[in-house]
N, C-alpha and C positions, 0 to 999 in steps of 0.2 A: 400855549403852551401849556407855561407852568403853569397856569392856571387850575387846567386839565389834571397832570399830574398831580398838584398840589389836592385838589380833589379825590382822586385813586386811589391818592396816600391817605388821606381822610378814613376813604371807606376799608380802606385793610385795617386801620386801626381796627375800627367797626366791629369789623366783622370779628380780628382776634379778641378784641373784650367781649363780642358776645360770646363765643365759642368758649372762653372763658370762665367768665359768668355762667356757663350753664354747665362745665366741666363742674364745676363745687353748688350746684342749682340741688340736689341731691341729695338731702340730708333732713330727717325730723327727730323730734324729743318725742316718748312717749312718760306716761303717767296709768298708772291706778286712778278709778276715780275711789279714793276712799270712803269720802262723806258720803258716798251711793253706798258701799258696802256698809259702813260704820250702822249706816240705817233700817238695815236687814238684819246686821246681827241685835242688835236692843228690840225688835218687831219679833225676833225668833228667842230673847231671852238669852244671846248667847254669848254675850262682850264681856264675860268674863271665864268664859271655857273656850270660848273657840277663838285665834288670830289667824289672819290671814295676810301675809308678804308675797314680793315677786323680788327681784334683784333685776335692773336696768344697768343699762349702760347710760354715759352722758347724753349720747345722741347716735343715731345707725342712719346710713345711708340707706338706700331703699332697697338694696338688694342683700340684704346684714341679716335681720330680724329672721330665724326658722324657726327660733323654739323659747321655749318660756321657762326661767327657773321661779316654782315657787316653793314657798316654807307656809306651812300649816302648822300652829304652834294649836301642844293639847294644853291651856292655861290650870285644869280642873284636876283636883286630888283624888277624884274619885269615878272617874268615866274613864271610858275608853275610845276614841274615837277612827272610824272605817273610812276609806276612802275608797269609792264606789269608781274604777276608772270607766269601765262599762258606761255607768250611764252621765258620763260628764261628757257636755260638749263643748265647740268653739264656734265660732262662727268667721265668715268674711264681711267681707264689706257691706254686702249686699244681703246681710241676713242668713247665707246660707247655712245651716247646720251640719258639722263635719267632728267626728270622733275622737277623741282623745285619745292620744298613745304617748306611755309612757316610757320613755328613751331610756335601755337601760346599755351601756357598752358590751359590746360585739353579740347583740342580741340577734339572732337566727329564726326567731318564732314565726310563725304564719299570722300575716295580720288580721285574719280573720278567725283566731283565736281569739277564747274569752282568756281579759285580762284578772288576774291576781291583784287583790283587795288590800290596801295598804295601813296596816291598825297603825297607830297613835297612842304609846302608852301615856299617862298623865304626868302632866309637867317633863313632857319631852317634845320636837319636832321634827320633822317628816320636812328635808327638801328631796327633793326629785323637779326632775328637767322632764317636760312634757315637749306635743308639738299636734300636729292633725295629723292621723293616717294618710290622706288625700298627700302630703309633702312626702309621704318616705317610698323607697323605691331598695330594691334588692339590691347587689353587688352585680356587675356583670356575671354571670358563672361560669367557672372556670372546669371545664373536662376533667381537671388532672383530682379536685376535688371534689369527693364521696362525699362530704355537706354543706346543704347549704351555707350561701356564707350571708355575710351580716347587713341589716338591713340600712339607709344610709338615707338623711334629709336633704333630698335634692331640690328645692325648691323654697321661697321664702311665704312662711305665716299667711300673712296679708299682703299680696299682689296692688302696690299703691301705682301701679304702669299700666296693668292691665284696666283699670277705667276709663283710662284714654283710648282704649284700644277702638279702631274707627269702626269698626263693626258693630260696635255696643250700644245700649241705649246712649241718649241724645243726657238722658238724669245723671248719670256717669261721668259722661266729659267733664260735664255742669261742675260735678262733685270737686272732680282734678282742679279743673282750672281754677276754682277758690280756693284747695289747699294751694298750691304752684302759688299764688296770691299772698297767701296767707291770712286770706278770709275768711275759714272756716276748716274747722278738726277734721280730723276722720275717727271712725270709733269700731271695736267689735269687739263682742263678748264672750266671756267662757261662763260656762255651766258647772261648779262643783257640786257632786252628791256624793253628801256626807251621809255617815250611819254614829249617834251617841247611843252607847250600850252604860249603863250602870245600875245602879238602886234603882232608884227612882226612872226606870225609863224599859221599856217593852222588852222581851224576853231576845229579837230579832236584831232590838235598836228601833230610835228615833232617825226619821230620816230627814234629813235637811237640804233643803235647794239654795246655794249661795249662787247670784250672779255679777260675776265680773266685770267689772267696765275696762274700756281699756283706749287713750284717747290718746292720739295719736297730731302734735303739732307743727308744722313747716318751720324748719330752720329761715333762717332768711341766707344767703348765698355764700356771704360772709364768713359763715362757722365753717365754711371748711376750706378755710385757709389752711395752707398745712402750720403756720403757727400760733392756731387755735389749740387748746388741747382735747382729746378726745374725751 
């Protein structure tokens, strides 16, 4: 009888440990593939003119990454740079292309409306918050208000858990399993559409497209313990 009680006790301990590990096993780190971006800038002879960077937290829970903070620097003294947001695109883990939306506080614009390009004067830096159009939703309407309500980000930018959808392709489930086992990274992309205007450029500006690759690396479950800094 004592052996049975002891066995049940051990099983309960194991079950609770399993639940604890699962509760913390949902964090990852994201980084920009800077080497890939550097090679593109060099190929376009833009390394002395243009700089692109992103601001990330040290780590994210699966449901926390909903937007990107991008910095685009114009390092030249004579060129202006324009970002054509309507020609930019974000992908998901399956390579599906999605329209980029620049987020502005209190925006009530129609999602189908064209976005104004952003100019970057010489020796200045543009800082914007962007996301994919399909994660936005307008706040619930209020009959007392005659104006359109602001847009809100209601979904994650890239849905890791969706890869493990029972109805999804087996390849996605395998990618999810390998990611959770820290054997494979996940990736998605941002294509930036830029125009450079200057003394030796065409009247409408020379177009340049940059592909930014983001790599997601699964962290061990211990990273989520309360005493580990965010």
